[in-house]
C-alpha positions in Angstrom: 39.4 -47.2 -26.0 36.0 -47.8 -23.3 33.8 -45.4 -23.5 31.7 -47.0 -20.9 34.3 -46.0 -18.2 34.5 -42.5 -19.6 30.7 -42.1 -18.2 31.8 -44.0 -14.9 34.3 -41.0 -14.4 31.6 -38.3 -15.1 29.4 -40.3 -12.7 32.0 -39.3 -9.9 32.5 -35.9 -10.6 28.5 -35.4 -10.4 28.4 -37.8 -7.4 31.2 -35.6 -5.6 30.0 -32.2 -6.5 26.6 -33.1 -5.0 27.9 -33.8 -1.7 27.9 -30.3 -0.6 26.1 -29.0 -3.9 28.3 -25.9 -4.2 29.4 -24.2 -6.9 32.5 -22.6 -5.1 33.6 -25.7 -3.9 37.2 -26.3 -5.2 37.3 -29.6 -7.3 39.0 -32.7 -5.6 40.1 -34.9 -8.7 41.3 -38.2 -7.7 42.9 -38.9 -10.8 46.9 -38.5 -11.9 47.3 -35.2 -12.8 47.8 -35.2 -17.0 46.0 -38.5 -17.2 43.1 -38.6 -19.7 41.1 -39.7 -16.7 42.0 -36.6 -15.3 40.9 -34.7 -18.1 37.6 -36.3 -18.1 37.1 -35.5 -14.5 38.0 -32.0 -15.1 35.7 -31.6 -17.8 32.6 -33.0 -16.1 33.4 -30.7 -13.3 33.3 -27.5 -15.3 30.1 -28.9 -16.9 28.2 -29.5 -13.0 29.3 -26.5 -11.8 28.1 -24.3 -14.9 25.1 -26.7 -15.2 24.0 -25.4 -11.5 24.9 -21.7 -12.2 23.1 -21.7 -14.8 19.8 -22.9 -12.4 21.2 -20.3 -10.0 20.9 -17.2 -12.6 16.7 -18.1 -13.5 16.0 -17.5 -9.9 13.9 -14.3 -9.9 14.8 -13.1 -6.6 18.5 -12.2 -8.0 19.7 -8.2 -8.1 20.5 -7.0 -11.7 24.2 -7.0 -10.1 23.8 -10.5 -9.1 22.6 -11.8 -12.7 25.3 -9.6 -14.3 28.3 -11.1 -12.0 26.7 -15.0 -12.9 26.7 -14.3 -16.6 30.0 -13.3 -16.2 30.9 -16.4 -14.3 28.9 -18.9 -16.8 30.8 -16.9 -19.9 34.1 -17.9 -18.3 33.2 -21.2 -17.4 32.2 -21.6 -21.1 35.2 -20.2 -22.5 36.9 -22.8 -19.9 34.8 -25.7 -21.5 35.5 -24.9 -25.0 39.7 -24.8 -24.3 39.6 -28.2 -22.3 37.5 -29.7 -25.3 40.0 -28.2 -27.9 42.7 -29.4 -25.4 41.2 -33.2 -25.7 40.6 -33.2 -29.1 44.8 -32.8 -28.9 45.0 -35.4 -27.0 43.2 -37.4 -29.2 45.3 -36.2 -32.6 48.6 -36.7 -31.2 47.1 -40.0 -29.9 46.3 -41.2 -33.5 49.1 -39.2 -35.4 50.7 -42.5 -36.0 48.1 -43.7 -38.2 48.1 -44.2 -42.0 45.1 -43.0 -43.4 42.9 -44.8 -45.9 43.0 -43.5 -49.4 38.9 -43.1 -49.1 39.3 -42.1 -45.1 36.6 -39.4 -44.7 36.0 -37.3 -41.2 33.1 -36.5 -39.0 31.1 -33.3 -38.5 32.6 -33.1 -35.3 35.6 -34.5 -33.4 35.7 -37.1 -31.1 35.9 -34.4 -27.8 33.0 -32.4 -28.9 31.1 -36.1 -28.7 32.6 -36.4 -25.1 31.5 -33.0 -24.2 27.8 -34.1 -25.2 28.3 -37.3 -23.3 29.5 -35.4 -20.1 26.2 -32.9 -20.8 24.2 -36.6 -21.3 25.8 -37.8 -18.2 24.1 -34.5 -16.0 20.7 -34.7 -17.6 20.4 -38.3 -16.3 21.6 -37.7 -13.0 19.0 -34.9 -12.6 15.9 -36.2 -14.7 16.4 -39.4 -12.3 15.9 -37.0 -9.3 12.4 -35.4 -10.9 11.8 -38.8 -11.8 12.0 -39.9 -8.4 11.1 -36.7 -6.3 8.2 -37.9 -3.7 6.5 -33.8 -3.4 6.2 -33.7 -7.4 2.7 -35.1 -9.0 2.0 -38.7 -10.4 2.2 -37.3 -13.7 5.5 -35.3 -13.2 7.4 -38.1 -12.1 5.8 -40.5 -15.3 6.7 -37.8 -17.8 10.2 -37.6 -16.4 10.7 -41.1 -15.9 10.0 -41.2 -19.9 12.3 -38.6 -20.9 14.6 -40.2 -18.2 14.2 -43.7 -20.6 15.2 -41.5 -23.7 18.4 -40.2 -22.5 19.4 -43.9 -21.0 18.8 -44.7 -24.8 21.0 -42.0 -26.1 23.5 -42.5 -23.6 23.8 -46.3 -24.9 23.5 -45.2 -28.8 26.1 -42.1 -28.0 28.7 -44.7 -26.1 28.7 -46.6 -29.3 28.7 -44.1 -31.8 31.9 -42.6 -29.9 33.6 -46.2 -29.9 32.8 -46.4 -33.3 34.5 -43.2 -34.6 37.3 -44.1 -32.2 37.7 -47.5 -33.9 37.5 -46.0 -37.2 39.9 -43.5 -36.7 42.5 -46.1 -35.2 42.3 -47.9 -38.0 42.7 -44.9 -40.7 39.0 -45.4 -41.8 38.4 -42.0 -40.9 40.8 -39.1 -39.4 40.4 -36.0 -37.5 40.8 -32.1 -38.2 41.2 -30.0 -35.3 39.4 -26.8 -35.1 39.2 -23.9 -32.6 35.9 -22.4 -31.9 36.8 -18.7 -32.8 34.7 -17.3 -29.9 34.4 -14.0 -30.6 32.3 -12.3 -27.5 35.2 -12.9 -24.6 38.1 -11.3 -26.7 38.3 -7.5 -26.3 40.0 -7.1 -30.0 36.9 -9.1 -32.2 33.9 -7.7 -29.9 32.8 -4.2 -31.0 31.3 -3.3 -28.2 34.7 -4.0 -26.1 37.1 -2.5 -28.7 34.5 0.3 -29.4 34.5 1.0 -25.7 38.7 2.0 -26.0 38.0 4.8 -28.5 
């Protein structure tokens, strides 16, 4: 599996979003539906929209009602993100289902899809830090500081790509194996959040 090509998909999604730079623009996924590439593109699109929602909600000019609406939209987006990560993990799990595990095979603290989630967010950080490092109206000090941060992020991207590739290779060879976990988010569930279920009394 070529992890570097996944970064290219994330970058493609980010660039497509910034053509209109509008959180309400519908996604136009260029990949075949139900393909792995399609999932990656959608994953990053959700992350990109949420990134900008997080920017918008911090505006000091928003009314209380606007902040509340954005907070609920961010919560919904975060649930979509989590659901999709778990779906991608299922894809990995099924893909490696026939691999025979070594007797001493171990497993990682995070699943492959949650590592991919970090890679998607990292692509967003790199994109926006690049803008800040080149922003003409910013001070030289600001641009230099952002350039240093950008270099660190680029190193992180390289290291994370290598780590994900190694993890997947180890799973494919039976040296490691996957366990599927659910995030068990409680705040969005009216049967688990006491603020919500106590309102029904």
